[in-house]
Biopython code that builds the backbone (N, CA, C, O; Angstrom):
import numpy as np
from Bio.PDB.StructureBuilder import StructureBuilder

atoms = [
    (1, "UNK", "N", (-38.940, -19.495, 27.918)),
    (1, "UNK", "CA", (-39.636, -19.236, 26.703)),
    (1, "UNK", "C", (-41.141, -19.146, 26.900)),
    (1, "UNK", "O", (-41.817, -18.483, 26.114)),
    (2, "UNK", "N", (-41.666, -19.770, 27.890)),
    (2, "UNK", "CA", (-43.100, -19.703, 28.136)),
    (2, "UNK", "C", (-43.413, -18.449, 28.939)),
    (2, "UNK", "O", (-43.445, -18.471, 30.170)),
    (3, "UNK", "N", (-43.640, -17.372, 28.229)),
    (3, "UNK", "CA", (-43.972, -16.113, 28.888)),
    (3, "UNK", "C", (-45.485, -15.950, 28.920)),
    (3, "UNK", "O", (-46.181, -16.361, 27.992)),
    (4, "UNK", "N", (-45.989, -15.347, 29.993)),
    (4, "UNK", "CA", (-47.435, -15.148, 30.044)),
    (4, "UNK", "C", (-47.878, -14.157, 28.961)),
    (4, "UNK", "O", (-47.151, -13.229, 28.605)),
    (5, "UNK", "N", (-49.074, -14.382, 28.460)),
    (5, "UNK", "CA", (-49.636, -13.496, 27.443)),
    (5, "UNK", "C", (-49.963, -12.155, 28.096)),
    (5, "UNK", "O", (-50.464, -12.119, 29.220)),
    (6, "UNK", "N", (-49.685, -11.058, 27.403)),
    (6, "UNK", "CA", (-50.045, -9.757, 27.959)),
    (6, "UNK", "C", (-51.567, -9.610, 28.011)),
    (6, "UNK", "O", (-52.295, -10.194, 27.208)),
    (7, "UNK", "N", (-52.019, -8.821, 28.968)),
    (7, "UNK", "CA", (-53.458, -8.587, 29.094)),
    (7, "UNK", "C", (-53.981, -7.925, 27.821)),
    (7, "UNK", "O", (-53.375, -6.989, 27.301)),
    (8, "UNK", "N", (-55.099, -8.418, 27.334)),
    (8, "UNK", "CA", (-55.666, -7.883, 26.098)),
    (8, "UNK", "C", (-56.480, -6.631, 26.400)),
    (8, "UNK", "O", (-57.302, -6.612, 27.317)),
    (9, "UNK", "N", (-56.239, -5.597, 25.619)),
    (9, "UNK", "CA", (-57.013, -4.374, 25.768)),
    (9, "UNK", "C", (-58.382, -4.596, 25.144)),
    (9, "UNK", "O", (-58.511, -5.285, 24.133)),
    (10, "UNK", "N", (-59.389, -4.012, 25.750)),
    (10, "UNK", "CA", (-60.715, -4.133, 25.160)),
    (10, "UNK", "C", (-60.831, -3.153, 24.005)),
    (10, "UNK", "O", (-60.360, -2.018, 24.081)),
    (11, "UNK", "N", (-61.452, -3.601, 22.960)),
    (11, "UNK", "CA", (-61.589, -2.797, 21.752)),
    (11, "UNK", "C", (-62.960, -2.134, 21.744)),
    (11, "UNK", "O", (-63.971, -2.776, 22.029)),
    (12, "UNK", "N", (-62.988, -0.872, 21.424)),
    (12, "UNK", "CA", (-64.247, -0.147, 21.301)),
    (12, "UNK", "C", (-64.262, 0.519, 19.932)),
    (12, "UNK", "O", (-63.436, 1.391, 19.662)),
    (13, "UNK", "N", (-65.192, 0.122, 19.062)),
    (13, "UNK", "CA", (-65.247, 0.696, 17.718)),
    (13, "UNK", "C", (-65.483, 2.211, 17.753)),
    (13, "UNK", "O", (-66.208, 2.716, 18.610)),
    (14, "UNK", "N", (-64.874, 2.910, 16.830)),
    (14, "UNK", "CA", (-65.021, 4.361, 16.709)),
    (14, "UNK", "C", (-65.938, 4.638, 15.519)),
    (14, "UNK", "O", (-65.759, 4.069, 14.443)),
    (15, "UNK", "N", (-66.922, 5.516, 15.721)),
    (15, "UNK", "CA", (-67.867, 5.879, 14.674)),
    (15, "UNK", "C", (-67.942, 7.400, 14.576)),
    (15, "UNK", "O", (-67.543, 8.106, 15.502)),
    (16, "UNK", "N", (-68.455, 7.903, 13.452)),
    (16, "UNK", "CA", (-68.605, 9.336, 13.232)),
    (16, "UNK", "C", (-70.071, 9.723, 13.393)),
    (16, "UNK", "O", (-70.955, 9.097, 12.808)),
    (17, "UNK", "N", (-70.316, 10.746, 14.179)),
    (17, "UNK", "CA", (-71.672, 11.249, 14.412)),
    (17, "UNK", "C", (-72.137, 12.013, 13.178)),
    (17, "UNK", "O", (-71.404, 12.859, 12.667)),
    (18, "UNK", "N", (-73.353, 11.725, 12.688)),
    (18, "UNK", "CA", (-73.876, 12.424, 11.518)),
    (18, "UNK", "C", (-74.401, 13.818, 11.874)),
    (18, "UNK", "O", (-74.805, 14.571, 10.988)),
    (19, "UNK", "N", (-74.397, 14.162, 13.154)),
    (19, "UNK", "CA", (-74.796, 15.500, 13.579)),
    (19, "UNK", "C", (-73.599, 16.434, 13.658)),
    (19, "UNK", "O", (-73.521, 17.421, 12.927)),
    (20, "UNK", "N", (-72.662, 16.116, 14.555)),
    (20, "UNK", "CA", (-71.508, 16.996, 14.785)),
    (20, "UNK", "C", (-70.282, 16.596, 13.961)),
    (20, "UNK", "O", (-69.314, 17.353, 13.892)),
    (21, "UNK", "N", (-70.314, 15.430, 13.345)),
    (21, "UNK", "CA", (-69.212, 14.891, 12.530)),
    (21, "UNK", "C", (-67.951, 14.601, 13.341)),
    (21, "UNK", "O", (-66.862, 14.495, 12.776)),
    (22, "UNK", "N", (-68.090, 14.473, 14.649)),
    (22, "UNK", "CA", (-66.957, 14.092, 15.501)),
    (22, "UNK", "C", (-66.917, 12.582, 15.623)),
    (22, "UNK", "O", (-67.949, 11.911, 15.595)),
    (23, "UNK", "N", (-65.710, 12.062, 15.759)),
    (23, "UNK", "CA", (-65.527, 10.631, 15.958)),
    (23, "UNK", "C", (-65.550, 10.342, 17.445)),
    (23, "UNK", "O", (-64.970, 11.073, 18.247)),
    (24, "UNK", "N", (-66.239, 9.250, 17.804)),
    (24, "UNK", "CA", (-66.386, 8.890, 19.215)),
    (24, "UNK", "C", (-66.622, 7.381, 19.311)),
    (24, "UNK", "O", (-66.794, 6.701, 18.299)),
    (25, "UNK", "N", (-66.626, 6.875, 20.540)),
    (25, "UNK", "CA", (-66.868, 5.452, 20.756)),
    (25, "UNK", "C", (-68.314, 5.119, 20.406)),
    (25, "UNK", "O", (-69.235, 5.879, 20.705)),
    (26, "UNK", "N", (-68.489, 3.980, 19.772)),
    (26, "UNK", "CA", (-69.800, 3.554, 19.296)),
    (26, "UNK", "C", (-70.820, 3.469, 20.427)),
    (26, "UNK", "O", (-71.989, 3.802, 20.230)),
    (27, "UNK", "N", (-70.391, 3.027, 21.611)),
    (27, "UNK", "CA", (-71.336, 2.831, 22.704)),
    (27, "UNK", "C", (-71.886, 4.148, 23.272)),
    (27, "UNK", "O", (-72.811, 4.121, 24.084)),
    (28, "UNK", "N", (-71.344, 5.278, 22.867)),
    (28, "UNK", "CA", (-71.829, 6.573, 23.326)),
    (28, "UNK", "C", (-72.865, 7.172, 22.382)),
    (28, "UNK", "O", (-73.367, 8.269, 22.625)),
    (29, "UNK", "N", (-73.186, 6.455, 21.306)),
    (29, "UNK", "CA", (-74.083, 6.985, 20.279)),
    (29, "UNK", "C", (-75.267, 6.065, 20.046)),
    (29, "UNK", "O", (-75.252, 4.887, 20.403)),
    (30, "UNK", "N", (-76.288, 6.637, 19.440)),
    (30, "UNK", "CA", (-77.452, 5.859, 19.011)),
    (30, "UNK", "C", (-77.239, 5.478, 17.549)),
    (30, "UNK", "O", (-76.622, 6.224, 16.788)),
    (31, "UNK", "N", (-77.748, 4.327, 17.168)),
    (31, "UNK", "CA", (-77.577, 3.857, 15.798)),
    (31, "UNK", "C", (-78.866, 4.067, 15.021)),
    (31, "UNK", "O", (-79.955, 3.739, 15.493)),
    (32, "UNK", "N", (-78.725, 4.615, 13.835)),
    (32, "UNK", "CA", (-79.834, 4.751, 12.904)),
    (32, "UNK", "C", (-79.660, 3.665, 11.856)),
    (32, "UNK", "O", (-78.605, 3.574, 11.228)),
    (33, "UNK", "N", (-80.666, 2.854, 11.663)),
    (33, "UNK", "CA", (-80.588, 1.783, 10.682)),
    (33, "UNK", "C", (-81.504, 2.069, 9.511)),
    (33, "UNK", "O", (-82.698, 2.297, 9.706)),
    (34, "UNK", "N", (-80.976, 2.061, 8.306)),
    (34, "UNK", "CA", (-81.770, 2.318, 7.102)),
    (34, "UNK", "C", (-82.609, 1.094, 6.769)),
    (34, "UNK", "O", (-82.103, -0.026, 6.696)),
    (35, "UNK", "N", (-83.889, 1.325, 6.571)),
    (35, "UNK", "CA", (-84.829, 0.291, 6.172)),
    (35, "UNK", "C", (-85.496, 0.728, 4.874)),
    (35, "UNK", "O", (-85.332, 1.874, 4.457)),
    (36, "UNK", "N", (-86.228, -0.145, 4.242)),
    (36, "UNK", "CA", (-86.918, 0.220, 3.003)),
    (36, "UNK", "C", (-87.972, 1.287, 3.239)),
    (36, "UNK", "O", (-88.225, 2.117, 2.366)),
    (37, "UNK", "N", (-88.587, 1.268, 4.410)),
    (37, "UNK", "CA", (-89.660, 2.214, 4.714)),
    (37, "UNK", "C", (-89.182, 3.414, 5.533)),
    (37, "UNK", "O", (-90.009, 4.145, 6.080)),
    (38, "UNK", "N", (-87.892, 3.629, 5.629)),
    (38, "UNK", "CA", (-87.366, 4.774, 6.375)),
    (38, "UNK", "C", (-86.190, 4.389, 7.248)),
    (38, "UNK", "O", (-85.431, 3.476, 6.924)),
    (39, "UNK", "N", (-86.049, 5.091, 8.352)),
    (39, "UNK", "CA", (-84.927, 4.875, 9.259)),
    (39, "UNK", "C", (-85.460, 4.420, 10.606)),
    (39, "UNK", "O", (-86.426, 4.987, 11.116)),
    (40, "UNK", "N", (-84.843, 3.408, 11.180)),
    (40, "UNK", "CA", (-85.206, 2.913, 12.502)),
    (40, "UNK", "C", (-84.113, 3.313, 13.483)),
    (40, "UNK", "O", (-82.934, 3.365, 13.133)),
    (41, "UNK", "N", (-84.515, 3.590, 14.696)),
    (41, "UNK", "CA", (-83.601, 4.007, 15.745)),
    (41, "UNK", "C", (-83.363, 2.852, 16.697)),
    (41, "UNK", "O", (-84.304, 2.156, 17.080)),
    (42, "UNK", "N", (-82.121, 2.644, 17.079)),
    (42, "UNK", "CA", (-81.789, 1.605, 18.044)),
    (42, "UNK", "C", (-80.530, 1.972, 18.792)),
    (42, "UNK", "O", (-79.631, 2.588, 18.219)),
    (43, "UNK", "N", (-80.444, 1.608, 20.060)),
    (43, "UNK", "CA", (-79.273, 1.951, 20.852)),
    (43, "UNK", "C", (-78.129, 0.975, 20.631)),
    (43, "UNK", "O", (-76.966, 1.321, 20.841)),
    (44, "UNK", "N", (-78.447, -0.226, 20.212)),
    (44, "UNK", "CA", (-77.396, -1.215, 19.953)),
    (44, "UNK", "C", (-77.406, -1.531, 18.457)),
    (44, "UNK", "O", (-77.467, -0.608, 17.645)),
    (45, "UNK", "N", (-77.349, -2.789, 18.075)),
    (45, "UNK", "CA", (-77.307, -3.147, 16.668)),
    (45, "UNK", "C", (-78.621, -3.689, 16.103)),
    (45, "UNK", "O", (-78.639, -4.063, 14.931)),
    (46, "UNK", "N", (-79.719, -3.754, 16.856)),
    (46, "UNK", "CA", (-80.904, -4.397, 16.313)),
    (46, "UNK", "C", (-81.394, -3.913, 14.953)),
    (46, "UNK", "O", (-81.737, -4.756, 14.125)),
    (47, "UNK", "N", (-81.451, -2.592, 14.661)),
    (47, "UNK", "CA", (-81.936, -2.240, 13.328)),
    (47, "UNK", "C", (-80.935, -2.695, 12.273)),
    (47, "UNK", "O", (-79.809, -2.200, 12.222)),
    (48, "UNK", "N", (-81.341, -3.623, 11.445)),
    (48, "UNK", "CA", (-80.435, -4.124, 10.409)),
    (48, "UNK", "C", (-80.395, -3.177, 9.241)),
    (48, "UNK", "O", (-81.236, -2.287, 9.114)),
    (49, "UNK", "N", (-79.424, -3.371, 8.400)),
    (49, "UNK", "CA", (-79.281, -2.529, 7.219)),
    (49, "UNK", "C", (-78.141, -1.547, 7.392)),
    (49, "UNK", "O", (-77.386, -1.615, 8.362)),
    (50, "UNK", "N", (-78.025, -0.641, 6.448)),
    (50, "UNK", "CA", (-76.994, 0.386, 6.507)),
    (50, "UNK", "C", (-77.206, 1.197, 7.770)),
    (50, "UNK", "O", (-78.343, 1.416, 8.186)),
    (51, "UNK", "N", (-76.128, 1.641, 8.379)),
    (51, "UNK", "CA", (-76.266, 2.350, 9.639)),
    (51, "UNK", "C", (-75.491, 3.647, 9.700)),
    (51, "UNK", "O", (-74.504, 3.840, 8.990)),
    (52, "UNK", "N", (-75.956, 4.522, 10.555)),
    (52, "UNK", "CA", (-75.286, 5.779, 10.858)),
    (52, "UNK", "C", (-75.399, 5.967, 12.365)),
    (52, "UNK", "O", (-76.257, 5.360, 13.006)),
    (53, "UNK", "N", (-74.549, 6.795, 12.922)),
    (53, "UNK", "CA", (-74.528, 6.994, 14.366)),
    (53, "UNK", "C", (-74.720, 8.460, 14.697)),
    (53, "UNK", "O", (-74.288, 9.342, 13.955)),
    (54, "UNK", "N", (-75.381, 8.710, 15.834)),
    (54, "UNK", "CA", (-75.729, 10.056, 16.239)),
    (54, "UNK", "C", (-75.648, 10.159, 17.754)),
    (54, "UNK", "O", (-76.210, 9.333, 18.473)),
    (55, "UNK", "N", (-74.936, 11.190, 18.239)),
    (55, "UNK", "CA", (-74.915, 11.439, 19.689)),
    (55, "UNK", "C", (-76.309, 11.865, 20.137)),
    (55, "UNK", "O", (-76.985, 12.583, 19.401)),
    (56, "UNK", "N", (-76.757, 11.452, 21.306)),
    (56, "UNK", "CA", (-78.067, 11.890, 21.798)),
    (56, "UNK", "C", (-77.989, 13.242, 22.522)),
    (56, "UNK", "O", (-78.797, 13.510, 23.411)),
    (57, "UNK", "N", (-77.041, 14.078, 22.155)),
    (57, "UNK", "CA", (-76.886, 15.409, 22.761)),
    (57, "UNK", "C", (-77.701, 16.432, 21.975)),
    (57, "UNK", "O", (-77.881, 16.294, 20.765)),
    (58, "UNK", "N", (-78.185, 17.444, 22.662)),
    (58, "UNK", "CA", (-79.023, 18.472, 22.028)),
    (58, "UNK", "C", (-78.301, 19.144, 20.857)),
    (58, "UNK", "O", (-78.907, 19.351, 19.805)),
    (59, "UNK", "N", (-77.034, 19.483, 21.017)),
    (59, "UNK", "CA", (-76.292, 20.169, 19.953)),
    (59, "UNK", "C", (-76.180, 19.297, 18.700)),
    (59, "UNK", "O", (-76.312, 19.802, 17.586)),
    (60, "UNK", "N", (-75.942, 18.015, 18.869)),
    (60, "UNK", "CA", (-75.832, 17.103, 17.725)),
    (60, "UNK", "C", (-77.177, 16.934, 17.036)),
    (60, "UNK", "O", (-77.253, 16.909, 15.808)),
    (61, "UNK", "N", (-78.233, 16.820, 17.826)),
    (61, "UNK", "CA", (-79.567, 16.659, 17.257)),
    (61, "UNK", "C", (-79.961, 17.892, 16.457)),
    (61, "UNK", "O", (-80.542, 17.771, 15.378)),
    (62, "UNK", "N", (-79.650, 19.076, 16.973)),
    (62, "UNK", "CA", (-79.966, 20.319, 16.271)),
    (62, "UNK", "C", (-79.220, 20.401, 14.937)),
    (62, "UNK", "O", (-79.802, 20.775, 13.918)),
    (63, "UNK", "N", (-77.938, 20.053, 14.946)),
    (63, "UNK", "CA", (-77.158, 20.096, 13.704)),
    (63, "UNK", "C", (-77.630, 19.050, 12.715)),
    (63, "UNK", "O", (-77.610, 19.283, 11.506)),
    (64, "UNK", "N", (-78.052, 17.903, 13.212)),
    (64, "UNK", "CA", (-78.569, 16.829, 12.360)),
    (64, "UNK", "C", (-79.838, 17.292, 11.646)),
    (64, "UNK", "O", (-79.990, 17.074, 10.444)),
    (65, "UNK", "N", (-80.740, 17.924, 12.376)),
    (65, "UNK", "CA", (-82.009, 18.386, 11.795)),
    (65, "UNK", "C", (-81.792, 19.584, 10.877)),
    (65, "UNK", "O", (-82.391, 19.661, 9.805)),
    (66, "UNK", "N", (-80.935, 20.520, 11.293)),
    (66, "UNK", "CA", (-80.753, 21.771, 10.558)),
    (66, "UNK", "C", (-79.815, 21.640, 9.359)),
    (66, "UNK", "O", (-79.704, 22.576, 8.567)),
    (67, "UNK", "N", (-79.150, 20.517, 9.211)),
    (67, "UNK", "CA", (-78.190, 20.350, 8.122)),
    (67, "UNK", "C", (-78.804, 20.614, 6.759)),
    (67, "UNK", "O", (-79.960, 20.278, 6.503)),
    (68, "UNK", "N", (-78.012, 21.221, 5.892)),
    (68, "UNK", "CA", (-78.501, 21.570, 4.554)),
    (68, "UNK", "C", (-78.630, 20.340, 3.662)),
    (68, "UNK", "O", (-79.533, 20.265, 2.829)),
    (69, "UNK", "N", (-77.741, 19.392, 3.833)),
    (69, "UNK", "CA", (-77.800, 18.189, 3.001)),
    (69, "UNK", "C", (-78.899, 17.261, 3.474)),
    (69, "UNK", "O", (-79.240, 17.241, 4.657)),
    (70, "UNK", "N", (-79.448, 16.499, 2.557)),
    (70, "UNK", "CA", (-80.484, 15.551, 2.951)),
    (70, "UNK", "C", (-80.115, 14.111, 2.598)),
    (70, "UNK", "O", (-80.893, 13.193, 2.855)),
    (71, "UNK", "N", (-78.942, 13.911, 2.015)),
    (71, "UNK", "CA", (-78.513, 12.564, 1.662)),
    (71, "UNK", "C", (-77.362, 12.165, 2.578)),
    (71, "UNK", "O", (-76.383, 12.897, 2.722)),
    (72, "UNK", "N", (-77.494, 11.005, 3.186)),
    (72, "UNK", "CA", (-76.478, 10.524, 4.111)),
    (72, "UNK", "C", (-75.795, 9.318, 3.480)),
    (72, "UNK", "O", (-76.411, 8.274, 3.267)),
    (73, "UNK", "N", (-74.534, 9.482, 3.192)),
    (73, "UNK", "CA", (-73.779, 8.442, 2.481)),
    (73, "UNK", "C", (-73.747, 7.139, 3.276)),
    (73, "UNK", "O", (-73.850, 6.057, 2.697)),
    (74, "UNK", "N", (-73.605, 7.237, 4.602)),
    (74, "UNK", "CA", (-73.541, 6.023, 5.409)),
    (74, "UNK", "C", (-74.848, 5.239, 5.366)),
    (74, "UNK", "O", (-74.840, 4.015, 5.498)),
    (75, "UNK", "N", (-75.966, 5.930, 5.182)),
    (75, "UNK", "CA", (-77.266, 5.261, 5.091)),
    (75, "UNK", "C", (-77.639, 4.907, 3.657)),
    (75, "UNK", "O", (-78.507, 4.065, 3.427)),
    (76, "UNK", "N", (-76.977, 5.558, 2.682)),
    (76, "UNK", "CA", (-77.325, 5.437, 1.266)),
    (76, "UNK", "C", (-78.815, 5.733, 1.076)),
    (76, "UNK", "O", (-79.539, 5.024, 0.377)),
    (77, "UNK", "N", (-79.228, 6.800, 1.725)),
    (77, "UNK", "CA", (-80.635, 7.148, 1.714)),
    (77, "UNK", "C", (-80.793, 8.646, 1.954)),
    (77, "UNK", "O", (-79.968, 9.271, 2.621)),
    (78, "UNK", "N", (-81.859, 9.209, 1.401)),
    (78, "UNK", "CA", (-82.182, 10.605, 1.658)),
    (78, "UNK", "C", (-83.146, 10.671, 2.829)),
    (78, "UNK", "O", (-84.043, 9.840, 2.968)),
    (79, "UNK", "N", (-82.940, 11.681, 3.671)),
    (79, "UNK", "CA", (-83.850, 11.920, 4.797)),
    (79, "UNK", "C", (-84.359, 13.347, 4.698)),
    (79, "UNK", "O", (-83.569, 14.291, 4.671)),
    (80, "UNK", "N", (-85.658, 13.507, 4.644)),
    (80, "UNK", "CA", (-86.231, 14.848, 4.612)),
    (80, "UNK", "C", (-86.059, 15.489, 5.989)),
    (80, "UNK", "O", (-85.754, 14.812, 6.971)),
    (81, "UNK", "N", (-86.258, 16.780, 6.040)),
    (81, "UNK", "CA", (-86.151, 17.469, 7.324)),
    (81, "UNK", "C", (-87.168, 16.913, 8.316)),
    (81, "UNK", "O", (-86.874, 16.798, 9.506)),
    (82, "UNK", "N", (-88.364, 16.566, 7.835)),
    (82, "UNK", "CA", (-89.384, 15.986, 8.711)),
    (82, "UNK", "C", (-88.945, 14.657, 9.301)),
    (82, "UNK", "O", (-89.180, 14.392, 10.480)),
    (83, "UNK", "N", (-88.307, 13.818, 8.490)),
    (83, "UNK", "CA", (-87.804, 12.531, 8.984)),
    (83, "UNK", "C", (-86.699, 12.745, 10.009)),
    (83, "UNK", "O", (-86.625, 12.039, 11.014)),
    (84, "UNK", "N", (-85.841, 13.727, 9.745)),
    (84, "UNK", "CA", (-84.772, 14.025, 10.709)),
    (84, "UNK", "C", (-85.349, 14.563, 12.005)),
    (84, "UNK", "O", (-84.831, 14.255, 13.079)),
    (85, "UNK", "N", (-86.414, 15.363, 11.933)),
    (85, "UNK", "CA", (-87.061, 15.882, 13.140)),
    (85, "UNK", "C", (-87.688, 14.748, 13.951)),
    (85, "UNK", "O", (-87.660, 14.770, 15.182)),
    (86, "UNK", "N", (-88.248, 13.769, 13.266)),
    (86, "UNK", "CA", (-88.835, 12.619, 13.949)),
    (86, "UNK", "C", (-87.765, 11.841, 14.708)),
    (86, "UNK", "O", (-87.969, 11.464, 15.862)),
    (87, "UNK", "N", (-86.627, 11.601, 14.063)),
    (87, "UNK", "CA", (-85.526, 10.886, 14.721)),
    (87, "UNK", "C", (-85.025, 11.679, 15.923)),
    (87, "UNK", "O", (-84.790, 11.109, 16.989)),
    (88, "UNK", "N", (-84.860, 12.991, 15.760)),
    (88, "UNK", "CA", (-84.386, 13.841, 16.852)),
    (88, "UNK", "C", (-85.380, 13.840, 18.010)),
    (88, "UNK", "O", (-84.975, 13.836, 19.172)),
    (89, "UNK", "N", (-86.674, 13.843, 17.706)),
    (89, "UNK", "CA", (-87.693, 13.815, 18.761)),
    (89, "UNK", "C", (-87.634, 12.496, 19.538)),
    (89, "UNK", "O", (-87.777, 12.481, 20.761)),
    (90, "UNK", "N", (-87.424, 11.400, 18.823)),
    (90, "UNK", "CA", (-87.304, 10.097, 19.495)),
    (90, "UNK", "C", (-86.085, 10.069, 20.410)),
    (90, "UNK", "O", (-86.144, 9.527, 21.514)),
    (91, "UNK", "N", (-84.984, 10.654, 19.952)),
    (91, "UNK", "CA", (-83.771, 10.676, 20.778)),
    (91, "UNK", "C", (-83.866, 11.681, 21.907)),
    (91, "UNK", "O", (-83.146, 11.559, 22.898)),
    (92, "UNK", "N", (-84.739, 12.673, 21.782)),
    (92, "UNK", "CA", (-84.886, 13.685, 22.816)),
    (92, "UNK", "C", (-85.527, 13.157, 24.079)),
    (92, "UNK", "O", (-85.403, 13.755, 25.147)),
    (93, "UNK", "N", (-86.221, 12.022, 23.952)),
    (93, "UNK", "CA", (-86.830, 11.381, 25.108)),
    (93, "UNK", "C", (-85.730, 10.730, 25.948)),
    (93, "UNK", "O", (-84.607, 10.559, 25.472)),
    (94, "UNK", "N", (-86.048, 10.365, 27.202)),
    (94, "UNK", "CA", (-85.037, 9.636, 28.002)),
    (94, "UNK", "C", (-84.526, 8.433, 27.233)),
    (94, "UNK", "O", (-85.312, 7.625, 26.738)),
    (95, "UNK", "N", (-83.235, 8.314, 27.133)),
    (95, "UNK", "CA", (-82.607, 7.322, 26.263)),
    (95, "UNK", "C", (-81.464, 6.682, 26.998)),
    (95, "UNK", "O", (-80.615, 7.385, 27.547)),
    (96, "UNK", "N", (-81.417, 5.383, 27.025)),
    (96, "UNK", "CA", (-80.330, 4.676, 27.691)),
    (96, "UNK", "C", (-79.431, 4.036, 26.649)),
    (96, "UNK", "O", (-79.907, 3.358, 25.738)),
    (97, "UNK", "N", (-78.150, 4.250, 26.784)),
    (97, "UNK", "CA", (-77.171, 3.652, 25.879)),
    (97, "UNK", "C", (-76.678, 2.352, 26.475)),
    (97, "UNK", "O", (-76.435, 2.262, 27.678)),
    (98, "UNK", "N", (-76.530, 1.343, 25.627)),
    (98, "UNK", "CA", (-76.016, 0.049, 26.104)),
    (98, "UNK", "C", (-74.657, -0.200, 25.537)),
    (98, "UNK", "O", (-74.052, -1.235, 25.817)),
]
sb = StructureBuilder()
sb.init_structure("model")
sb.init_model(0)
sb.init_chain("A")
sb.init_seg("    ")
for serial, (resi, resn, name, xyz) in enumerate(atoms, 1):
    if name == "N":
        sb.init_residue(resn, " ", resi, " ")
    sb.init_atom(name, np.array(xyz, "f"), 0.0, 1.0, " ", f" {name:<3s}", serial, name[0])
structure = sb.get_structure()
């Protein structure tokens, strides 16, 4: 009756990219955290508040900036095209995912 416990699989949360709208593992994306004064960028969870996720790939960044909508439900906040360009520029720099 004493059987060994099966090896536990590691869990990786799945999130949706606000650029390409594809679902992927959280650790492959950058997190955008909604703040009162705008959106903060973080690779892990440091920016507190409502969050959204974005792949740091050129195609995702382009779709994120060029999108017609300016309200992001996951952030519960509106982002102007200028704010989206700022976020994309920050992600365009060398970026390490943790």
